[in-house]
C-alpha positions as CSV (number, residue, x, y, z in Angstrom):
1,X,-5.3,-30.9,18.5
2,X,-1.9,-29.4,17.8
3,X,0.5,-29.5,20.7
4,X,2.3,-26.5,22.1
5,X,5.4,-28.4,22.7
6,X,8.6,-27.2,21.0
7,X,8.9,-30.4,19.1
8,X,5.3,-30.3,17.8
9,X,5.5,-26.7,16.7
10,X,8.5,-27.4,14.5
11,X,6.2,-29.6,12.5
12,X,4.1,-28.5,9.5
13,X,0.8,-28.0,11.3
14,X,2.0,-25.4,13.7
15,X,3.8,-23.4,11.1
16,X,0.9,-23.7,8.6
17,X,-1.5,-22.4,11.2
18,X,0.7,-19.5,11.9
19,X,1.0,-18.7,8.2
20,X,-2.8,-18.9,7.8
21,X,-3.4,-16.6,10.7
22,X,-0.8,-14.2,9.3
23,X,-2.5,-14.3,5.8
24,X,-5.8,-13.6,7.5
25,X,-4.4,-10.6,9.3
26,X,-2.9,-9.3,6.0
27,X,-6.3,-9.7,4.3
28,X,-8.1,-7.8,7.0
29,X,-5.4,-5.1,7.0
30,X,-5.7,-4.5,3.3
31,X,-9.5,-4.3,3.4
32,X,-9.4,-2.1,6.5
33,X,-7.0,0.4,4.9
34,X,-9.0,0.4,1.7
35,X,-12.3,1.0,3.5
36,X,-10.8,3.9,5.4
37,X,-9.9,5.7,2.2
38,X,-13.2,4.8,0.5
39,X,-15.3,6.2,3.4
40,X,-13.1,9.3,4.0
41,X,-13.0,10.5,0.4
42,X,-16.5,9.5,-0.5
43,X,-18.1,11.4,2.3
44,X,-15.8,14.4,2.1
45,X,-16.6,14.6,-1.6
46,X,-20.3,14.7,-0.6
47,X,-19.7,17.9,1.3
48,X,-19.1,16.6,4.9
49,X,-16.9,18.9,7.1
50,X,-13.6,17.6,8.3
51,X,-15.0,17.1,11.8
52,X,-18.0,15.2,10.4
53,X,-15.7,12.9,8.5
54,X,-13.6,12.3,11.6
55,X,-16.8,11.5,13.5
56,X,-17.4,8.5,11.1
57,X,-14.4,6.8,12.6
58,X,-15.0,7.5,16.3
59,X,-16.8,4.2,16.9
60,X,-14.0,2.4,15.1
61,X,-11.6,3.6,17.7
62,X,-13.9,3.3,20.6
63,X,-14.7,-0.3,19.9
64,X,-11.0,-0.8,19.2
65,X,-10.4,0.2,22.8
66,X,-13.0,-2.2,24.1
67,X,-11.8,-5.1,21.8
68,X,-8.2,-4.7,22.9
69,X,-9.4,-4.7,26.5
70,X,-11.4,-7.9,26.0
71,X,-9.3,-9.5,23.2
72,X,-6.5,-10.6,25.4
73,X,-9.0,-12.2,27.8
74,X,-10.9,-13.9,25.1
75,X,-7.7,-15.2,23.4
76,X,-6.4,-16.5,26.7
77,X,-9.7,-18.2,27.7
78,X,-10.9,-19.6,24.4
79,X,-7.8,-19.7,22.1
80,X,-6.6,-17.7,19.2
81,X,-8.6,-19.7,16.5
82,X,-11.8,-18.3,18.0
83,X,-10.6,-14.7,17.9
84,X,-9.4,-15.1,14.3
85,X,-12.7,-16.4,13.0
86,X,-14.7,-13.8,15.0
87,X,-12.5,-11.1,13.5
88,X,-12.9,-12.2,9.9
89,X,-16.6,-12.8,10.3
90,X,-17.1,-9.4,11.8
91,X,-15.1,-7.7,9.0
92,X,-17.4,-9.3,6.4
93,X,-20.5,-8.0,8.3
94,X,-19.0,-4.5,8.5
95,X,-18.2,-4.3,4.8
96,X,-21.5,-5.8,3.9
97,X,-23.3,-3.1,5.8
98,X,-21.9,-0.5,3.4
99,X,-21.7,-2.6,0.3
100,X,-25.3,-3.9,0.1
101,X,-27.2,-1.2,2.0
102,X,-29.6,1.0,0.1
103,X,-28.1,4.4,-0.8
104,X,-30.6,6.1,1.6
105,X,-29.0,4.2,4.5
106,X,-25.5,5.6,4.0
107,X,-25.9,8.3,6.6
108,X,-23.6,9.1,9.6
109,X,-25.2,6.7,12.1
110,X,-25.1,3.7,9.8
111,X,-21.5,4.3,8.7
112,X,-20.4,4.8,12.3
113,X,-22.1,1.4,13.2
114,X,-20.2,-0.3,10.3
115,X,-17.0,1.3,11.5
116,X,-17.6,0.0,15.0
117,X,-17.7,-3.5,13.6
118,X,-14.5,-2.8,11.6
119,X,-12.7,-1.7,14.8
120,X,-13.7,-5.0,16.5
121,X,-12.6,-7.0,13.4
122,X,-9.3,-5.4,13.1
123,X,-8.2,-5.9,16.7
124,X,-9.5,-9.5,16.9
125,X,-7.4,-10.5,13.9
126,X,-4.5,-8.5,15.2
127,X,-4.6,-10.3,18.5
128,X,-4.6,-13.7,16.7
129,X,-1.7,-13.0,14.4
130,X,0.6,-11.2,16.8
131,X,0.0,-13.8,19.5
132,X,0.9,-16.6,17.0
133,X,4.4,-15.2,16.8
134,X,5.1,-16.7,20.2
135,X,4.2,-20.2,18.9
136,X,7.3,-20.4,16.6
137,X,9.9,-18.5,18.6
138,X,12.1,-20.7,20.8
139,X,12.3,-19.9,24.5
140,X,14.8,-17.3,25.5
141,X,15.5,-16.3,21.9
142,X,15.1,-12.6,22.5
143,X,16.9,-11.6,19.2
144,X,14.6,-13.8,17.2
145,X,11.5,-12.4,19.0
146,X,12.7,-8.8,18.4
147,X,13.1,-9.5,14.7
148,X,9.9,-11.4,14.2
149,X,7.8,-8.8,16.0
150,X,9.4,-6.1,13.9
151,X,8.9,-8.0,10.7
152,X,5.2,-8.8,11.4
153,X,4.4,-5.3,12.6
154,X,6.2,-3.8,9.6
155,X,4.5,-6.1,7.1
156,X,1.1,-5.2,8.6
157,X,1.7,-1.5,8.2
158,X,3.1,-1.9,4.7
159,X,-0.1,-3.8,3.7
160,X,-2.3,-1.2,5.3
161,X,-0.5,1.2,2.9
162,X,-1.4,-1.0,0.0
163,X,-5.0,-0.8,1.3
164,X,-4.9,3.0,1.3
165,X,-3.7,3.0,-2.3
166,X,-6.3,0.4,-3.3
167,X,-9.1,2.4,-1.7
168,X,-8.2,5.5,-3.6
169,X,-7.8,3.6,-6.8
170,X,-11.1,1.7,-6.5
171,X,-13.0,5.0,-5.8
172,X,-11.4,6.4,-8.9
173,X,-12.4,3.4,-11.1
174,X,-15.6,2.2,-9.5
175,X,-18.5,3.4,-7.5
176,X,-18.4,3.3,-3.7
177,X,-20.5,0.2,-3.1
178,X,-19.0,-1.9,-6.0
179,X,-15.6,-1.3,-4.5
180,X,-16.8,-2.5,-1.1
181,X,-18.3,-5.6,-2.6
182,X,-14.9,-6.6,-4.0
183,X,-13.5,-6.3,-0.5
184,X,-16.3,-8.5,0.9
185,X,-15.2,-11.2,-1.5
186,X,-11.6,-10.9,-0.5
187,X,-12.3,-11.4,3.2
188,X,-14.8,-14.1,2.5
189,X,-12.3,-16.2,0.5
190,X,-9.7,-15.7,3.3
191,X,-12.1,-16.9,6.0
192,X,-13.1,-20.0,3.9
193,X,-9.5,-20.9,3.3
194,X,-8.6,-20.5,7.0
195,X,-11.6,-22.6,8.1
196,X,-10.8,-25.4,5.6
197,X,-7.0,-25.6,6.0
198,X,-6.4,-24.8,9.7
199,X,-5.7,-27.8,11.9
200,X,-6.2,-27.9,15.6
201,X,-6.1,-24.8,17.7
202,X,-3.7,-22.0,18.2
203,X,-2.3,-22.0,21.7
204,X,-3.9,-23.5,24.8
205,X,-7.1,-22.1,26.1
206,X,-6.9,-21.1,29.8
207,X,-10.3,-21.4,31.3
208,X,-9.0,-20.0,34.6
209,X,-8.1,-16.6,33.0
210,X,-9.9,-13.8,34.9
211,X,-11.1,-10.5,33.3
212,X,-9.7,-8.5,36.2
213,X,-6.2,-9.6,35.2
214,X,-6.5,-7.4,32.0
215,X,-5.6,-4.4,34.1
216,X,-1.9,-4.4,34.5
217,X,-0.2,-4.1,37.9
218,X,3.2,-3.9,36.2
219,X,4.6,-0.4,36.6
220,X,6.8,-0.6,33.5
221,X,3.8,-1.8,31.4
222,X,1.6,1.0,32.7
223,X,4.3,3.7,31.9
224,X,4.9,2.3,28.4
225,X,1.1,2.2,27.8
226,X,0.8,5.8,28.9
227,X,3.6,6.8,26.5
228,X,1.9,4.8,23.7
229,X,-1.3,6.8,24.1
230,X,0.4,10.0,23.2
231,X,2.7,8.5,20.6
232,X,-0.2,7.2,18.5
233,X,-2.3,10.3,19.2
234,X,0.5,12.3,17.7
235,X,0.3,10.4,14.5
236,X,-3.4,10.2,14.0
237,X,-4.0,13.9,15.0
238,X,-2.8,14.8,11.5
239,X,-3.0,11.5,9.6
240,X,-6.6,10.5,9.9
241,X,-8.4,13.5,8.5
242,X,-6.0,16.5,8.4
243,X,-3.5,15.2,5.8
244,X,-6.0,13.6,3.4
245,X,-8.2,16.7,3.3
246,X,-5.1,19.0,3.0
247,X,-3.8,17.0,0.0
248,X,-7.2,17.1,-1.7
249,X,-8.4,20.6,-0.9
250,X,-5.1,22.6,-0.7
251,X,-2.8,20.8,-3.0
252,X,-5.6,19.7,-5.4
253,X,-4.6,16.0,-5.5
254,X,-7.2,13.5,-6.7
255,X,-8.3,10.4,-4.9
256,X,-5.7,8.0,-6.1
257,X,-2.9,10.5,-5.7
258,X,-3.8,11.2,-2.1
259,X,-4.4,7.5,-1.4
260,X,-1.1,6.7,-3.2
261,X,0.9,9.1,-1.0
262,X,-0.7,7.8,2.2
263,X,0.0,4.3,0.9
264,X,3.7,5.0,0.2
265,X,4.1,6.6,3.6
266,X,2.6,3.7,5.5
267,X,4.5,1.1,3.3
268,X,7.7,2.9,4.0
269,X,6.8,3.2,7.7
270,X,6.3,-0.6,7.7
271,X,9.6,-1.3,6.0
272,X,11.4,0.8,8.5
273,X,9.7,-1.0,11.4
274,X,10.7,-4.4,10.0
275,X,14.3,-3.2,9.6
276,X,14.5,-1.6,13.1
277,X,16.8,-4.1,14.7
278,X,19.4,-3.5,12.0
279,X,18.9,0.2,11.8
280,X,19.3,0.6,15.6
281,X,22.3,-1.8,15.5
282,X,20.8,-3.6,18.5
283,X,21.8,-7.2,19.0
284,X,19.3,-8.0,21.7
285,X,21.7,-9.9,24.0
286,X,22.9,-9.1,27.4
287,X,22.1,-5.5,28.0
288,X,22.3,-4.3,24.4
289,X,18.6,-4.6,23.5
290,X,16.4,-1.4,23.3
291,X,15.3,0.0,26.6
292,X,13.6,3.0,28.1
293,X,16.5,5.3,27.1
294,X,16.1,4.3,23.4
295,X,12.4,5.1,23.5
296,X,13.0,8.5,25.2
297,X,15.7,9.6,22.7
298,X,13.5,8.7,19.7
299,X,10.5,10.5,21.2
300,X,12.3,13.7,21.7
301,X,13.8,13.7,18.2
302,X,10.3,12.9,16.8
303,X,8.7,15.9,18.7
304,X,10.8,18.4,16.7
305,X,9.6,17.2,13.3
306,X,5.9,18.2,13.3
307,X,6.9,21.6,14.7
308,X,9.4,21.9,11.8
309,X,6.8,21.1,9.2
310,X,4.4,23.6,10.7
311,X,7.1,26.3,10.7
312,X,7.9,25.5,7.1
313,X,4.3,25.9,6.0
314,X,4.0,29.2,7.9
315,X,7.2,30.4,6.2
316,X,5.4,30.2,2.8
317,X,7.7,27.5,1.5
318,X,6.4,25.2,-1.2
319,X,3.7,23.4,0.8
320,X,3.8,20.2,-1.2
321,X,7.6,19.8,-0.7
322,X,7.4,20.7,3.0
323,X,4.7,18.2,3.8
324,X,6.0,15.3,1.7
325,X,9.6,15.6,2.8
326,X,8.7,16.4,6.4
327,X,6.3,13.6,6.8
328,X,8.7,11.1,5.2
329,X,11.3,11.9,7.9
330,X,8.6,11.8,10.6
331,X,7.5,8.4,9.4
332,X,11.1,7.0,9.7
333,X,11.6,8.2,13.3
334,X,8.0,7.3,14.3
335,X,8.5,3.7,12.9
336,X,11.7,3.2,14.9
337,X,9.9,4.4,18.1
338,X,6.9,2.2,17.5
339,X,9.0,-0.9,16.8
340,X,10.9,-0.3,20.0
341,X,7.6,0.0,21.9
342,X,6.4,-3.3,20.4
343,X,9.6,-5.1,21.7
344,X,9.5,-3.4,25.1
345,X,5.9,-4.6,25.9
346,X,7.2,-8.2,25.6
347,X,10.3,-7.5,27.5
348,X,8.5,-6.0,30.4
349,X,5.9,-8.7,30.9
350,X,6.0,-12.2,32.3
351,X,5.0,-15.4,30.6
352,X,1.8,-16.0,32.5
353,X,0.6,-12.4,31.9
354,X,1.6,-11.8,28.3
355,X,-1.9,-11.9,26.7
356,X,-3.4,-9.7,29.4
357,X,-0.6,-7.1,29.4
358,X,-0.5,-7.0,25.6
359,X,-4.3,-6.5,25.5
360,X,-4.0,-3.7,28.1
361,X,-1.2,-2.1,26.1
362,X,-3.0,-2.1,22.8
363,X,-6.1,-0.7,24.6
364,X,-3.9,2.3,25.4
365,X,-2.8,2.3,21.7
366,X,-6.4,2.5,20.7
367,X,-7.1,5.3,23.2
368,X,-4.3,7.3,21.5
369,X,-5.8,6.7,18.1
370,X,-9.3,7.7,19.4
371,X,-8.0,11.0,20.7
372,X,-6.0,11.6,17.5
373,X,-9.0,10.9,15.3
374,X,-11.4,13.2,17.1
375,X,-8.8,16.0,17.4
376,X,-7.7,15.6,13.7
377,X,-11.1,16.7,12.4
378,X,-11.8,19.2,15.2
379,X,-8.4,21.0,15.1
380,X,-8.3,21.0,11.3
381,X,-11.7,22.6,11.0
382,X,-10.8,25.1,13.7
383,X,-7.5,26.0,12.1
384,X,-9.2,26.7,8.7
385,X,-10.4,30.0,10.2
386,X,-6.8,31.3,9.7
387,X,-6.4,30.1,6.1
388,X,-6.6,27.0,4.0
389,X,-3.2,25.6,5.1
390,X,-3.6,26.5,8.8
391,X,-5.8,23.5,9.4
392,X,-2.9,21.1,8.9
393,X,-0.6,23.5,10.8
394,X,-2.8,23.3,13.8
395,X,-2.8,19.5,13.7
396,X,1.0,19.4,13.4
397,X,1.5,21.6,16.5
398,X,-0.8,19.3,18.5
399,X,1.2,16.3,17.2
400,X,4.5,17.9,18.4
401,X,2.9,18.5,21.9
402,X,1.7,14.9,22.1
403,X,5.1,13.4,21.2
404,X,6.8,15.7,23.8
405,X,4.5,14.2,26.5
406,X,5.3,10.7,25.2
407,X,9.0,11.5,25.6
408,X,8.6,12.8,29.1
409,X,6.7,9.6,30.1
410,X,9.4,7.5,28.5
411,X,11.9,9.1,30.9
412,X,10.2,6.9,33.6
413,X,10.9,3.6,31.8
414,X,13.6,1.3,33.0
415,X,17.0,2.0,31.4
416,X,18.0,-1.7,31.7
417,X,15.4,-4.4,31.4
418,X,16.8,-6.8,34.0
419,X,15.8,-10.4,34.5
420,X,12.1,-11.5,34.3
421,X,10.6,-13.2,37.3
422,X,9.2,-15.7,34.8
423,X,10.7,-16.1,31.3
424,X,8.4,-15.8,28.3
425,X,7.8,-19.4,27.1
426,X,7.0,-21.0,23.8
427,X,3.2,-20.9,23.2
428,X,2.4,-17.9,25.4
429,X,-0.2,-15.5,24.1
430,X,0.8,-12.0,23.3
431,X,2.3,-9.6,20.8
C-alpha cells in the first residue's frame, strides 16, 4: 500500500496514481461533454420541445446532488480508488444504455435513467481526481494549492469543451448510437489502464467517518455554498438548453458549428480558470490571497453581463455578434469567479473535514446546475411566445438575477481568511 507520508508521495507510485486518476477524470469529462451534445441535438432534431430536452438532464443533476452528498463520505470511508472505479464503471453502464439499446427504447424515461447514471459517474470521478491534488501538495503551500486547483479545474473544463465539439462532430459524421459506442470504448480502455497500472490506494480510508458530518457546521462554507448555487444556476439557465437551441433555430447553425462554439467557450473558460492566480495578481501569502471581497466584486461585475446581452438582442443588433461577444466576456468573468470559489472552499475548511465540506459544497454546486437546467428549458419555451429570440433573452434576464443574488450572498463571506484551527495536511481528501 502506498504511504501518505510526504517522503513516500514524492516517489513514483504516488505521482503515477495521481496522473492515472487525472487521466481517468479527463476521459470521463470528454465523454460526458460529448454525450450532452449528442443527446441534446439528437432529441431536439426529433422534434422535442426545449423543456422536454431539458427534462432529459434533470436526473443527471438530481443524482449529481446525491452523489456529491455521499461522495465525500464514500471517499473518506473507503478511499479514492474505490470512488474512481465506481465512477468509470458507472459511466460505461450509462453510455451502453444508449449505445446498445433498441431504437424503440430511446424514449424520455430510458434516456433520463441513463443520464442519472452519468451524473453519478461524473461526480464520483471528480471526487477522486480533485481529492488527489492534496496528495502531492506540501503542507502549508497555499500558493501551490491555489495554482494546482486552478489548473486541474481549468483543464477539466477545457476538456469538457473538447467533448462538446466531439459530440457535435460525431453526430454530423455518424449516427447517434455508433458515436456512443466509440465513447464506451474510450472509457473502457481508461478503466482497464487504471486497474492495471494503479498501485496501492489513494489516501487513507477512515472507517470512523460518519454520514452526519457531510452537513457543514462551518458558517463560511455554508455561505459560500449558497452563493455557489446561484452562481452555477446563472450559467446553466442559458447554457444547457437555451443557447444551443438558439444557435440552431435562430442563427441556423448546424450541429458541429453549435457544438464547436460551445466547445470554444468552455475551453476558453477552462484556460482562464487555470490562469486565475496570475490574472488576479494574487500571490496567496499572508493576506493577499482571494477572499470574500474578491468573490463579491467579481459577482457584481458578472451580473451586468447577461443583462447587457439581453438588452443588445432587444435593440435589434446583430444577434450572432451580440451573443458570441457577450458570452465570451461572460465566460472570462465567470471563470475567475468560479476559480476563486474553488480556492475559498479549501481555505475555509479544516484538515479533518475537507472531504465532507467539499462534498457538501459540490452538492450545492449540483443544486445550482439542477435549477439552471430546469429553468433553461422552461424559460426558453415561455419566452418564445414573444418571438424567436426572446427565449434566450428570458434566460439571460434570469441569469443576471441569479448572479446578483450570488453577489449579495458573497457580501457575507469573510474579508480575510484568518488562521485555521487545524491546517490542511498532506493526504487529506477534498477539492
